[in-house]
C-alpha positions as CSV (number, residue, x, y, z in Angstrom):
1,X,147.4,96.6,121.7
2,X,149.7,97.6,118.5
3,X,148.3,100.8,116.5
4,X,148.6,104.5,116.8
5,X,146.6,104.9,119.8
6,X,148.3,101.7,122.1
7,X,146.2,102.5,125.2
8,X,142.6,103.2,123.2
9,X,140.2,100.7,124.4
10,X,136.6,101.4,122.8
11,X,135.4,99.0,125.4
12,X,136.3,100.5,128.0
13,X,133.4,103.0,127.9
14,X,130.9,99.9,127.9
15,X,132.7,97.8,130.7
16,X,129.7,98.4,133.1
17,X,125.9,99.4,132.8
18,X,126.2,103.4,134.3
19,X,129.2,103.6,131.9
20,X,127.1,102.4,128.8
21,X,124.0,104.6,130.3
22,X,126.5,107.7,130.3
23,X,127.6,107.6,126.8
24,X,124.5,106.6,125.2
25,X,124.2,108.4,122.0
26,X,120.4,107.7,121.0
27,X,117.7,108.1,123.5
28,X,114.2,106.4,123.6
29,X,110.9,107.9,125.7
30,X,107.3,107.1,125.7
31,X,107.4,110.4,124.0
32,X,108.7,109.4,120.9
33,X,106.0,107.2,120.5
34,X,102.2,107.3,118.4
35,X,100.2,104.7,118.9
36,X,97.7,104.0,116.2
37,X,94.6,102.6,117.1
38,X,91.7,100.8,115.2
39,X,88.0,102.4,115.8
40,X,84.9,100.0,115.0
41,X,80.6,100.5,115.6
42,X,79.4,99.5,119.3
43,X,79.5,100.0,122.8
44,X,82.2,98.2,124.8
45,X,83.3,96.2,121.8
46,X,87.0,94.8,121.2
47,X,87.8,93.1,118.0
48,X,90.7,91.3,117.9
49,X,92.6,91.6,114.5
50,X,93.5,88.1,113.5
51,X,96.6,89.3,111.3
52,X,97.8,91.6,114.0
53,X,98.1,89.5,117.4
54,X,97.5,91.4,120.6
55,X,96.0,94.5,118.1
56,X,92.1,95.0,118.8
57,X,89.7,97.2,117.1
58,X,88.2,99.5,119.6
59,X,84.2,101.0,120.0
60,X,84.4,104.7,120.7
61,X,83.9,104.3,124.6
62,X,87.0,102.0,124.8
63,X,89.0,104.1,122.0
64,X,88.4,106.8,125.2
65,X,89.8,104.4,127.8
66,X,93.2,103.5,125.4
67,X,93.7,107.2,125.3
68,X,93.7,107.3,129.4
69,X,96.4,104.7,129.3
70,X,98.1,106.6,126.7
71,X,98.4,109.8,129.0
72,X,99.4,107.3,132.1
73,X,101.6,105.8,130.3
74,X,103.4,109.2,128.9
75,X,102.6,108.4,125.0
76,X,101.5,112.0,123.7
77,X,99.9,111.0,121.0
78,X,97.1,108.5,119.5
79,X,96.9,107.9,115.7
80,X,93.0,106.9,114.8
81,X,91.8,104.7,111.9
82,X,88.5,103.8,111.9
83,X,86.9,100.6,110.5
84,X,83.8,101.6,108.3
85,X,80.7,99.6,108.1
86,X,80.4,98.1,104.6
87,X,77.1,99.6,103.8
88,X,78.6,102.6,104.6
89,X,81.1,102.5,101.8
90,X,80.5,104.0,98.5
91,X,82.4,104.5,95.5
92,X,83.0,108.0,96.5
93,X,83.7,107.4,100.3
94,X,81.0,109.9,101.0
95,X,81.0,108.7,104.5
96,X,84.5,110.3,105.2
97,X,82.8,114.0,104.8
98,X,80.6,112.5,107.4
99,X,80.6,114.9,110.7
100,X,79.1,112.2,112.6
101,X,81.4,109.2,111.1
102,X,83.6,106.8,113.1
103,X,86.5,108.8,113.0
104,X,84.9,112.4,114.1
105,X,82.9,110.6,116.9
106,X,86.0,109.3,118.4
107,X,88.0,112.3,118.4
108,X,84.8,114.4,119.8
109,X,85.0,111.9,122.5
110,X,88.6,111.7,123.7
111,X,88.6,115.4,123.3
112,X,85.9,115.6,125.5
113,X,87.0,113.0,128.1
114,X,90.7,114.4,128.2
115,X,91.0,118.0,126.5
116,X,94.4,118.3,125.4
117,X,95.9,116.0,127.5
118,X,96.7,114.2,124.3
119,X,97.2,114.9,120.9
120,X,95.0,113.2,118.2
121,X,96.7,112.2,114.7
122,X,93.7,111.4,111.8
123,X,94.3,109.6,108.9
124,X,93.1,111.5,105.6
125,X,92.8,109.0,102.6
126,X,89.5,107.5,101.4
127,X,90.2,103.9,101.5
128,X,88.7,103.0,104.4
129,X,85.2,104.7,103.5
130,X,85.6,103.6,99.2
131,X,83.8,100.4,98.5
132,X,86.7,99.7,95.9
133,X,89.3,99.8,98.3
134,X,91.4,102.9,96.6
135,X,92.6,106.2,98.3
136,X,90.4,108.0,96.0
137,X,88.3,108.6,93.5
138,X,88.3,106.3,90.4
139,X,87.3,106.5,86.7
140,X,85.6,103.9,84.7
141,X,89.3,102.0,84.3
142,X,90.2,101.9,87.9
143,X,92.8,104.8,87.8
144,X,92.4,107.2,90.8
145,X,91.6,110.5,89.8
146,X,94.5,113.2,91.1
147,X,92.2,116.6,91.3
148,X,88.9,115.1,92.3
149,X,90.7,113.2,95.0
150,X,92.0,116.0,96.5
151,X,88.8,118.3,96.8
152,X,87.9,115.4,98.8
153,X,90.4,115.4,100.7
154,X,90.2,118.6,101.6
155,X,86.6,118.0,102.8
156,X,88.0,115.3,104.8
157,X,90.4,117.1,106.4
158,X,88.2,120.0,107.1
159,X,85.5,117.8,109.0
160,X,88.6,115.9,111.1
161,X,89.7,119.3,112.3
162,X,86.1,120.4,112.9
163,X,85.6,117.2,115.5
164,X,89.1,118.8,117.0
165,X,91.9,116.9,115.5
166,X,95.0,118.5,116.2
167,X,97.4,116.4,113.4
168,X,96.2,115.8,109.9
169,X,98.2,113.1,108.3
170,X,97.6,112.7,104.3
171,X,98.3,109.2,103.7
172,X,96.8,109.3,100.1
173,X,99.4,110.4,98.3
174,X,97.8,112.6,95.7
175,X,99.8,115.7,94.0
176,X,99.2,119.0,95.3
177,X,97.2,117.7,98.6
178,X,99.1,119.3,100.9
179,X,98.9,122.6,100.0
180,X,94.9,122.6,99.2
181,X,94.5,121.2,102.6
182,X,96.8,124.0,104.6
183,X,94.8,126.9,102.8
184,X,91.2,125.1,103.4
185,X,91.9,124.5,107.2
186,X,93.9,128.3,107.5
187,X,90.4,129.3,105.8
188,X,88.5,127.5,108.3
189,X,90.1,129.2,111.0
190,X,92.3,125.8,111.9
191,X,95.4,127.7,112.0
192,X,96.9,125.8,114.8
193,X,96.0,122.3,113.3
194,X,99.1,120.7,111.7
195,X,100.1,118.8,109.4
196,X,102.1,115.7,108.9
197,X,102.7,114.3,105.5
198,X,102.8,110.8,104.4
199,X,105.5,112.5,101.9
200,X,107.5,109.2,101.1
201,X,104.6,106.3,101.4
202,X,106.1,103.3,99.1
203,X,103.7,100.8,97.4
204,X,105.1,98.1,99.9
205,X,103.7,94.5,100.7
206,X,104.6,95.4,104.3
207,X,101.0,96.8,104.7
208,X,98.2,93.5,104.3
209,X,97.5,93.3,107.8
210,X,96.7,97.0,108.1
211,X,94.0,96.1,105.4
212,X,92.5,93.4,107.1
213,X,92.3,95.7,110.3
214,X,90.3,98.9,108.4
215,X,88.2,96.0,106.2
216,X,89.7,97.0,102.6
217,X,91.8,94.0,101.7
218,X,88.8,92.0,99.7
219,X,87.7,95.2,98.5
220,X,90.7,96.3,96.9
221,X,90.2,96.5,93.1
222,X,94.4,96.5,91.3
223,X,96.8,97.9,93.5
224,X,98.2,101.3,94.3
225,X,101.5,101.8,92.5
226,X,99.8,104.7,90.2
227,X,100.0,106.6,93.5
228,X,102.0,105.2,96.1
229,X,106.3,105.4,95.4
230,X,108.6,102.8,93.7
231,X,110.4,100.9,96.5
232,X,113.3,101.5,94.1
233,X,113.1,105.0,94.5
234,X,114.9,107.4,96.7
235,X,116.0,110.3,94.9
236,X,111.7,110.7,94.3
237,X,111.3,111.1,97.9
238,X,113.8,113.8,98.6
239,X,111.5,115.3,95.4
240,X,108.1,114.3,97.6
241,X,109.1,116.0,100.7
242,X,110.2,119.1,99.4
243,X,106.9,119.5,97.5
244,X,105.1,118.7,100.6
245,X,107.1,120.9,102.8
246,X,106.7,124.0,100.0
247,X,103.2,123.2,100.7
248,X,103.0,124.0,103.9
249,X,103.7,120.5,105.7
250,X,104.9,120.7,109.3
251,X,106.3,117.3,109.2
252,X,106.8,114.4,107.3
253,X,106.6,110.8,107.2
254,X,108.6,107.7,105.4
255,X,106.2,104.3,105.2
256,X,107.4,101.6,105.9
257,X,109.8,101.8,108.7
258,X,112.4,99.4,109.1
259,X,113.1,98.8,105.3
260,X,113.2,102.5,104.5
261,X,115.6,103.7,107.6
262,X,117.9,105.4,104.2
263,X,115.3,107.9,103.5
264,X,114.8,108.8,107.0
265,X,118.0,109.6,107.5
266,X,118.7,111.2,103.9
267,X,115.3,113.5,104.6
268,X,116.7,114.3,107.9
269,X,119.9,115.6,106.3
270,X,118.9,116.8,103.2
271,X,116.2,119.3,105.3
272,X,116.7,119.1,108.7
273,X,113.4,118.9,109.4
274,X,110.4,116.6,112.1
275,X,110.6,113.5,110.0
276,X,108.6,110.5,111.3
277,X,108.4,106.6,110.8
278,X,105.5,104.1,110.6
279,X,106.3,100.6,111.9
280,X,103.5,99.2,109.4
281,X,101.4,96.3,109.9
282,X,103.7,93.5,108.6
283,X,106.7,94.8,110.5
284,X,104.9,94.4,113.4
285,X,103.2,91.3,112.7
286,X,106.8,90.0,112.0
287,X,108.0,90.3,115.4
288,X,105.1,89.0,117.0
289,X,105.4,85.8,114.9
290,X,108.9,85.5,115.8
291,X,108.3,86.0,119.1
292,X,105.3,83.2,118.7
293,X,107.8,80.6,117.2
294,X,110.0,81.2,119.9
295,X,112.8,82.5,117.7
296,X,112.9,86.1,119.2
297,X,112.3,88.3,122.6
298,X,109.8,90.4,122.1
299,X,110.8,93.2,124.7
300,X,114.6,93.0,123.0
301,X,112.9,93.3,119.7
302,X,110.7,96.0,120.0
303,X,113.3,98.3,122.3
304,X,115.9,97.2,119.7
305,X,114.0,98.4,116.4
306,X,112.5,101.5,117.7
307,X,116.0,102.4,118.6
308,X,117.0,102.0,115.3
309,X,114.4,104.5,114.2
310,X,115.5,107.0,116.6
311,X,119.4,106.6,115.6
312,X,118.1,107.2,112.1
313,X,116.7,110.5,112.6
314,X,113.4,110.1,113.5
315,X,111.4,112.6,115.7
316,X,109.3,109.8,116.6
317,X,107.5,106.7,115.4
318,X,104.3,105.2,114.7
319,X,104.1,101.7,116.1
320,X,101.5,99.2,117.4
321,X,103.8,98.2,120.4
322,X,103.9,101.8,121.5
323,X,102.3,100.9,124.7
324,X,104.2,98.1,125.9
325,X,107.4,99.9,124.3
326,X,106.1,102.5,126.8
327,X,105.7,100.0,129.7
328,X,109.5,98.7,129.4
329,X,110.6,102.0,128.9
330,X,109.3,103.6,132.3
331,X,110.4,100.1,134.2
């Protein structure tokens, strides 16, 4: 070898498995994972989601079983999303305020069964409840109304907190909703309920399978570009995060995941706060379809992509591969 340091060999520390483990900079554990689960009506019901191979909707009793599984695997948090029956959807999404809706029943069931052995993160947005598939209330032209939507989101958040949610996760991208929700939680006595804001949520092409899972794809009128972020923008993401932190967010999320790791890193370095990312349905589906085509090794690809999130600065990752990854990590 030649050069300034003739005896330096970076391969030296990679020569054996024990040495690679010793020098590893980034560590991934089951405690870094949040498992998104879809809830449906019925008892003993599992409904496979065709667009997401290996993912199902589960009735409330089986959500409890998935929660037990998560605890056994060392996964600390479940993220819950309801598949609301069509007859319960409406223009104003009023089912979101029903204290006996699917989300609230699932929260109470898991809480009754497992107490505080697992955390529950709940989605706050109206798209699972509206007949038009938008995340908020709309005017006659179909434009999503910011302030009227925020008022509805506040009611939805308090409803979930009353049921026992640990982390409220507003995914709607309305301006000012974090401050309004934080104030309402404080006034309602929910001072320890966290807010994980979807602070940088992009208008992405990677969400399609999720909309199938919650039953909103065929309902969506128009698109969500007037409130979700333009994929071309990074400075705007920093402004969004800064605003949500000022309003009382405890942590923030970047969504989607892998295509936006630059945003994760930028947010982490700028604010030095807990940053999470959502490995969204389209990302999951690409891995599964690659595996089905014989073009990829699922285990290796799952762990490599999740490690990339941690390396970029994530405190944790929402992923549909959470249970599979946890099993791999536990050996």
